[in-house]
N, C-alpha and C positions, 0 to 999 in steps of 0.2 A: 464552510463546506456542508455542515450538517443541515443548515437552513435551507441551503440551495437543493440539496438532495431531498428534503422533506417537501419542498415546494414542488419539485418536479415530480415526486411520487403522488402528491395530491392531485396535480393537474392531470397525470396519467390515469389515475382512478376515475376521476371525474369524466374524462373523455370516454372511458369504457361505459360508464354508467349511463351517459347522455346517448351513446350509440345503441344501447339495448332497448328493445321495445318497452315503452312505459309500463304495459300491463304485466310484463315479466318480473319487474323489479319486486324483491321481496318474496317471490314465489320459488318453489324447489323443483329442479328437474326430477328429482326423486324424493318424495316426501320423507323427512326423517322418521316420521311415525309409521311409515308403511311397514307392515310385518310380513305379509305374504300375499301372493297373487295365486289365484285358483285356475288351473287349466283343466276344463272338463273333457271328458273322453267317454265314448259309449263302451270302450274296453280298456282297461288300465294298461295291459301290456302294449296296446297299440299306441296309448298316449306316451308311455315311456320311450317307445322306439321313435316316435315323432320328435321328441326332445333330443335324444341321442343322436339322430341323424343330423340335426341342425346345429348342435353345439359341441358334439364329441364327448359329452358327459352323460352318463347313464343314471337317471334318478334311482335311488334306492327305495325298496319297499319300505313304507313306513308302518303299516298297520291297518287295522279295521276300525270302523265306527259302528259299534254294536247298536242295533235298533234303527240305524239310518240308512242302512243298505249300501254303504260305501266303503271303499278301501282306497289307500293312497300310496303315492311314491313322492320322494322328496329330493330337491337338489338345492344347495346353497346359492344365493344370489349376492353374497357379501355379507358383511356384519349386520345381524339383526334383520336381514331380508332373506326370504327363501321362496321357491317355486313349490306349489303343491299340485301334483297331477292326481286328479281324483276321478274314479270310475266306479261302476256298480260292483258290488261284491257277490259273486255267484252264490255264495253260501247263505245269502239273505234274500232269496227270491221273493219272499212275501213282503219285504219292505218297500214303502212308497218311493217313487223316484222323485225325491224332493228337489233335486237339482236340475231335472229334465235332462239327464245324460243319455238315456238310452235312445232317443231319436237323433242324436248328433251323428253327422256324417263324417266330420273332421273335428279334431281337437280345437277348442276355442276358450278363450278366457270367460269365465262365468262370474267372476267377483273378486273382491280383494278385502284385506283386513288391515287395520292399524292397531298397534299395541299401545296400551295405557298402563301406567303404573298402579293407578287406583280407579277402578271402573265406576265406583260410586261418584267420583268427581264428574266423570263423563255423563252420568244420569242426570245430575243436577244441571250440567250445561245444556243438555238437550231439552230438559223441562223448562229452564229459563228462556230457551229460544223458541218454545212452542212447538218442538219437533217431536212427533210421536215415535215410541220405541217399544220394543219387546225385550224382557230380561232385566237384569243379568240371568242368563241360564248356565248352570255348570255343565261342562263337557269333559270328556276323556277319551284316551285312545291308548291301547296296549301296543308297545312296541315289540319288535321281533325278539329283543333281548329280554323281554318280560317286564321291564319297567313301564309304568303307567304315566302318562302325561295328563295333567289336569289344567283346566283353564275355566275362565267365565267369559261368555260372549253376550254382546249387547247388539241387537239388530234394529234397524230402522223399519218402521212399518211401511214406509214407501222409500225404497232405495234407488228409485228412478231407473228400474230395469237393470239393476246391478252396477250402476255408475257410482253410487255412493257406497262407501266400505260399511262393513260391520266392525265392532270394537272387541278387542280380546285382551284380557289380562291373564298372563300365565301364572300358574300356581306356584307357590313357593316350593323350590326344589326340583321343578320341571326343567329339563335341559331344553334350551331353545333349539329348534330344529335347524337353524342356520349354523350352529356350531359343530354339528357332527354328520351333516348331510354331505354327499359328494360335492366336492369343490370343482372350479374352473370355469364357473359362470359369474357374471356380475350384471346386475341390473343398471342400465346405462341411462334409461329415461322412462318415465311412466307418465301417460297423458290420457286425458279424458276429452272426448268430443262430443258436443251436443248442438242442436240448432238454437236452443235457448241457452246459450253458453254463458251470458252475463248473469242470469238468474242462478244459474248452477254455481257459478263462481261465487256468488254471495252466499249460497248455502254452505259451500266449503269454508268460508270465512266463519260463518256461524259455528260450524263443527270444530273450528280451531285447526284445521288442516290447510297448509300453505301449498296449494297445488293450482297451477293455471289451467284454465279450461279453454279448449280451442273451439272455434266454430266449426261445425261439421254438418253434413247433409243428414246424417243419422247419428243416434246415440252410439258411442264406441268407446271401449277401453283398448289402449294400445301400450304394449311393454316392449321395449327395445333391449335386448340382452346380448352381451358380448361373451363368446365362448371360444374354444380352441379353434373353431372353424370360421371365425369371424362373427359379425353382428347379424342377428335375425330378429323378426318381429313377431310378436303374439297379439292377436286381436280377438275381440268378442264378436 
């Protein structure tokens, strides 16, 4: 009986694998390394309302980024994944609009990050692949409770207009935002679209990220999120 059951299980698994598109095999619907996605808004309160209306979950104010001119609000998207709604900080009028948030007429995805345990390993990987980068650069943010989060960030010099992520290593003792941000949402699917999808797919492989790239008429990030009010999609 055990041999018959094992054979049936093997044949069923093989049938599923053969039925799946070949290019999807070995790729993740949501990359395990995905840390967070960034939703840019010209006004943080409007960005928070935008997410609450679609999900039934209200992102909580996270804090400000001193010297960068921004502040944010956060919502958990499941274990080690979260959504960062980011907007201009009115108290930092003189800061440059690094993310191009002020001209936005509606909230949209402006980038994403993947987490690494040792960012020096990622720098070596990029150098070996001939991919130019900047950093690692230390960063910090003061939370409303007074605690300070620390991290190191590594950014690609050419992120293909936001299609490629930046890398983040959280500092020892820093609480990952997914653990204490408002819950109720889950990241169902994360996709990248591009006209030159095969070339971009190869770049993700070189970066060590298992993510399938779809062919699209224009470059685009797309995140499908499930909340209390059903599924909704965010795009760049």
